[in-house]
C-alpha positions in Angstrom: -60.0 58.0 21.3 -56.1 59.3 22.4 -54.0 60.1 19.0 -50.8 60.8 17.7 -49.0 63.9 15.3 -49.9 62.6 13.2 -53.7 62.0 14.1 -53.8 57.9 14.0 -55.9 57.0 16.6 -54.2 54.8 19.3 -56.2 51.8 19.4 -53.6 49.0 20.0 -52.5 47.6 22.9 -49.2 48.2 23.6 -46.4 45.7 23.2 -43.8 44.2 25.0 -41.5 46.0 23.7 -43.2 49.3 24.9 -43.8 48.2 28.3 -40.5 47.3 29.4 -39.5 50.7 27.9 -42.4 52.3 29.8 -40.8 50.4 32.5 -37.3 51.6 32.4 -38.9 55.6 32.1 -40.4 54.9 35.4 -44.1 55.0 33.6 -44.9 51.6 35.9 -48.7 51.6 37.2 -48.6 51.3 41.4 -50.3 53.6 44.2 -48.1 54.2 47.5 -51.3 53.8 49.9 -50.5 50.0 49.3 -46.9 50.7 50.9 -47.3 53.1 53.3 -50.1 50.3 54.3 -48.1 46.8 53.9 -45.7 49.0 55.3 -48.1 49.7 59.1 -49.1 46.2 59.1 -46.2 44.6 59.2 -45.5 46.6 62.5 -48.5 46.3 63.7 -47.7 42.1 63.6 -44.1 42.7 64.7 -45.0 45.0 68.2 -46.2 42.4 70.6 -43.0 40.7 69.8 -40.3 44.3 70.1 -42.7 45.2 73.0 -42.7 42.1 74.6 -38.9 42.3 74.8 -39.3 45.7 75.5 -40.5 44.9 78.6 -38.1 43.1 79.3 -35.6 44.5 79.1 -37.2 48.4 80.7 -37.6 45.8 84.2 -33.6 45.2 83.4 -33.1 48.6 82.9 -34.7 49.5 86.1 -33.4 47.1 89.2 -29.9 47.7 87.8 -31.0 51.6 88.5 -31.7 50.8 92.2 -28.7 48.7 92.6 -26.4 52.3 91.3 -28.9 54.0 92.9 -27.8 52.9 96.4 -24.6 52.7 95.6 -23.7 55.6 92.8 -20.7 55.5 90.5 -19.9 57.6 87.8 -19.4 54.7 85.7 -21.8 52.2 85.9 -24.1 54.7 86.2 -22.9 56.1 82.4 -22.8 52.4 81.4 -26.2 51.6 82.5 -26.5 54.3 80.9 -25.5 53.4 76.8 -27.1 49.7 77.5 -30.6 51.4 77.8 -29.7 53.3 74.6 -29.0 50.8 72.4 -31.3 47.7 73.8 -34.1 50.8 72.6 -32.3 50.9 69.3 -32.3 47.6 68.3 -35.8 47.1 70.1 -36.3 49.0 66.7 -34.4 47.2 64.4 -37.5 44.3 64.2 -39.9 47.1 63.5 -37.5 49.4 61.0 -36.7 45.9 59.1 -40.5 45.1 59.0 -41.2 48.0 57.2 -39.2 47.2 54.6 -39.0 44.1 53.8 -43.1 44.8 53.7 -42.1 48.1 51.2 -40.6 45.4 49.1 -43.1 42.9 48.9 -45.5 45.6 47.7 -43.4 47.2 45.0 -43.0 43.5 43.6 -46.3 42.8 44.0 -46.7 45.4 41.1 -44.6 44.9 39.0 -40.9 44.3 39.8 -38.7 46.5 41.5 -37.4 48.5 38.5 -34.7 51.8 38.9 -36.3 54.1 36.5 -32.3 56.2 35.8 -34.2 57.8 32.9 -36.1 59.8 35.6 -33.1 61.5 37.2 -32.2 63.3 33.8 -33.1 66.7 33.6 -36.6 66.8 30.6 -37.6 70.3 29.6 -41.2 69.0 28.6 -41.8 68.5 32.5 -41.8 72.5 33.1 -44.1 72.8 30.0 -46.8 74.9 31.8 -50.0 73.1 29.5 -49.1 69.6 30.8 -48.9 71.4 34.6 -51.9 72.9 33.5 -53.9 70.1 32.6 -52.2 67.5 35.1 -54.1 70.2 37.9 -57.6 70.0 36.4 -57.3 65.8 35.1 -59.4 63.2 35.9 -56.2 61.8 37.5 -56.2 65.2 40.1 -60.0 64.4 40.6 -59.3 60.9 41.2 -56.9 61.8 44.1 -59.1 63.7 45.4 -61.7 61.6 45.8 -59.2 59.1 47.1 -58.1 61.1 49.8 -61.3 62.5 50.8 -62.7 58.6 51.0 -59.8 58.1 52.9 -59.9 60.4 55.6 -63.8 59.5 55.9 -63.4 56.0 55.8 -60.7 56.5 59.1 -63.1 58.2 60.7 -66.0 56.4 60.9 -63.7 53.4 62.0 -61.7 56.0 64.5 -65.3 56.7 66.1 -66.0 53.1 66.3 -63.5 52.5 68.0 -63.3 54.7 70.3 -67.4 54.2 70.7 -66.8 51.3 71.8 -63.7 51.6 74.7 -66.3 55.0 75.9 -68.2 52.4 78.3 -65.0 50.8 79.7 -63.9 54.0 80.3 -66.5 55.6 81.2 -66.3 51.9 84.3 -62.4 52.7 84.6 -63.6 54.2 88.8 -65.2 50.5 89.7 -63.8 48.1 86.5 -60.5 46.5 87.9 -57.9 48.4 85.8 -56.5 45.1 84.5 -59.5 44.4 82.9 -60.3 48.2 81.8 -56.3 47.5 79.3 -56.9 44.3 78.1 -60.8 46.2 77.1 -58.9 48.5 74.9 -56.2 47.2 73.8 -58.5 45.0 72.3 -60.0 47.8 70.7 -56.8 49.3 70.1 -56.3 45.6 67.7 -59.0 46.0 66.0 -59.2 49.7 64.9 -56.0 49.0 63.4 -56.5 45.6 61.8 -59.8 47.8 60.8 -57.9 50.5 59.8 -55.0 48.2 57.2 -57.7 46.6 55.8 -59.8 49.3 54.9 -56.3 50.7 53.6 -55.5 47.7 51.5 -58.4 47.6 49.6 -58.4 51.3 48.4 -55.1 50.8 47.6 -56.0 47.7 45.5 -58.9 50.2 44.0 -56.5 53.1 43.7 -53.5 50.5 41.2 -56.8 49.7 39.3 -57.3 52.5 38.3 -53.4 53.7 38.2 -53.0 50.4 35.9 -55.7 51.4 33.2 -54.4 54.5 32.9 -51.3 53.5 32.1 -52.3 50.7 29.7 -54.6 53.6 27.8 -51.7 55.9 28.1 -49.4 53.7 26.9 -52.0 52.3 23.4 -50.0 52.5 19.6 -51.8 53.3 17.2 -51.1 50.5 14.0 -48.8 52.6 12.2 -46.4 52.2 15.4 -47.1 48.4 16.1 -46.1 47.6 12.1 -42.7 50.1 12.5 -41.6 47.9 15.6 -42.5 44.5 14.1 -40.2 45.4 12.1 -37.0 47.0 14.0 -37.5 43.4 16.4 -38.8 41.1 13.9 -37.0 42.6 10.3 -38.3 43.8 7.8 -40.2 41.7 6.1 -38.6 42.9 2.1 -35.4 42.0 3.8 -35.9 38.8 5.8 -37.5 37.5 1.9 -34.8 39.3 -0.3 -32.7 37.3 2.6 -34.6 33.7 2.2 -34.7 34.0 -1.6 -30.0 34.4 -1.3 -30.6 31.4 0.9 -31.9 29.1 -1.9 -30.0 30.4 -5.1 -26.6 29.3 -2.7 -28.1 25.9 -1.9 -29.7 25.4 -5.6 -26.0 26.4 -6.9 -24.0 23.7 -4.5 -26.6 21.8 -5.4 -26.3 21.7 -8.9 -22.4 21.6 -8.4 -22.7 18.4 -7.2 -24.7 16.8 -10.4 -21.3 17.6 -12.1 -20.1 14.4 -9.1 -23.2 12.2 -9.4 -22.6 8.8 -11.8 -26.2 9.0 -12.2 -29.5 11.0 -12.8 -33.1 9.2 -12.9 -35.5 11.2 -14.8 -38.9 11.2 -16.2 -39.0 13.2 -19.8 -40.5 15.9 -18.8 -40.7 17.0 -14.4 -39.2 14.9 -12.6 -34.6 14.4 -11.9 -33.0 12.8 -9.5 -28.6 12.5 -9.3 -27.4 9.6 -7.2 -23.9 9.9 -6.1 -22.8 5.8 -5.1 -19.3 5.4 -3.5 -18.5 1.8 -2.3 -17.6 1.4 1.9 -19.6 4.1 2.7 -23.3 3.5 2.8 -25.9 3.7 0.7 -26.3 5.7 -2.8 -27.0 9.6 -1.9 -29.3 12.2 -2.8 -26.9 15.2 -3.9 -29.9 16.7 -6.3 -33.5 16.9 -6.7 -35.8 18.6 -8.5 -39.2 18.8 -10.6 -40.2 21.2 -13.3 -37.8 24.6 -14.2 -35.3 22.5 -11.5 -35.0 19.2 -13.5 -34.2 21.0 -16.5 -31.2 22.4 -15.4 -30.8 19.3 -13.6 -30.2 17.4 -17.0 -28.8 20.5 -18.8 -25.8 20.1 -15.6 -26.0 16.6 -16.3 -25.5 16.7 -20.1 -22.5 19.4 -19.7 -20.5 17.4 -17.6 -21.3 13.4 -19.5 -23.2 12.3 -16.3 -25.3 9.2 -17.7 -29.6 9.8 -17.1 -31.6 6.7 -17.4 -35.6 7.2 -17.7 -37.4 5.9 -15.2 -40.9 7.9 -14.1 -42.3 5.9 -10.8 -38.1 4.9 -9.7 -38.0 8.8 -10.5 -40.5 10.3 -9.2 -40.5 8.0 -5.6 -36.8 8.5 -5.0 -38.2 12.8 -5.5 -41.3 12.1 -2.4 -38.5 9.9 -0.3 -35.4 11.9 0.1 -33.9 15.1 0.8 -30.4 16.2 -0.7 -28.0 14.6 1.0 -30.5 11.6 2.4 -29.3 8.0 1.6 -32.2 6.2 -0.5 -34.6 4.0 1.9 -33.6 0.4 2.2 -37.0 -0.2 0.1 -35.5 1.4 -3.4 -32.0 -0.6 -2.9 -33.3 -2.7 -5.7 -34.2 -0.8 -7.6 -31.6 1.5 -7.3 -28.6 -1.0 -8.4 -30.6 -1.9 -11.3 -29.7 1.5 -12.5 -26.7 2.0 -11.5 -25.6 -2.0 -13.0 -27.3 -0.9 -16.1 -25.0 3.0 -15.8 -21.6 0.2 -15.4 -22.0 -1.5 -18.4 -22.7 1.3 -20.6 -20.0 2.9 -19.2 -17.8 0.0 -20.1 -19.1 0.4 -23.8 -18.2 3.9 -23.8 -21.8 5.2 -24.5 -22.4 6.1 -21.2 -23.7 10.6 -21.9 -26.7 10.7 -22.5 -30.4 10.0 -21.9 -31.3 6.2 -21.8 -33.7 3.8 -21.0 -33.6 0.6 -18.8 -35.6 -2.1 -20.7 -34.6 -4.9 -18.0 -36.0 -3.4 -14.8 -38.9 -4.7 -14.1 -41.2 -5.0 -10.8 -43.6 -1.7 -9.1 -41.7 0.2 -7.3 -42.4 1.6 -3.3 -44.5 5.1 -3.0 -42.6 7.9 -2.2 -44.7 9.1 0.0 -45.4 7.0 2.4 -41.3 5.6 1.7 -40.7 9.4 3.5 -43.7 9.3 6.3 -41.8 6.1 7.8 -38.5 7.0 8.3 -39.6 10.6 9.9 -41.7 8.2 12.5 -38.1 6.1 12.2 -37.0 9.1 13.8 -39.2 10.3 16.2 -39.2 6.8 17.6 -35.0 6.9 17.1 -33.9 7.6 21.3 -32.3 10.3 21.5 -28.2 10.4 22.2 -27.4 9.8 26.0 -25.2 13.1 26.8 -21.7 13.0 26.9 
């Protein structure tokens, strides 16, 4: 098992970031054989059309050359030579284009084209003799040697088979028609090329699998490296927790400041506190603060400091806390109960005794369950159609 400089075993698969860094440094699994055989295959497919076009152009050049021979003219001869050379160069364009396209496609298949600019920088580690000796006698060197030997043996066998297939036609060429002999040779050479390309592609695929396995093994990481990268990429968990704590504190401070603007705080004796504010003509009453236990105690304390009336109503306090978030309007099912509380507070204000904690003895009736109201509100939001794009 590979280890890092600190003696830790590299047991973890490389992360996406590690793989990207390896691509940028040119450490991407790749086999050159696939590009070579793909180029040969592309040129072989393109060659018949190119040969046909070349045959027609050659016939045209021969006819023009015969005309020049009958009536020699240096200018015409030079023009004919230029046309012949230009036509020959144009015939090479499809072959070269097909080879280049096949090379690009083979690179894309192997993971894409990623220029490794960092490889162009000088690196003294490449001159390390110890690493050079390891490369000379390593497993990959043995694999390259075995691959070369296997490739040579396979190609020799394929060539021998193709030549053996052509020998009867060659030996009987004296008695057989020339056209039949040429067709047999052409078919045999085409088959030889097809078998050679297929064999080369199979060996290239095997080589790519070996290269990829070696690359993934070399890029393995220790558990500590994965943790450090996670901290760098996603942020230190302790820092994230501290940031979240600050955000919660800021939100709570704003909520506590809003208690002073509330019209009433609905409470039960100890656990729940929900501050409501109602502005005429601006919709239903809104929840400006809410909390349980210690937070509820802070809300009651803040309400007492700013002489905001508090009304004890255990079921209403629990239902409001469960149904609403800070900033939400109260649901329609609680309008009646909240209206009783607000009317009660207005009467207390009229008497000049609104501050403190009170109980509305006149309110009767059950209060809908706040959890059910919250679920119904969420269901309505999901069903609400998205706004049309402006």
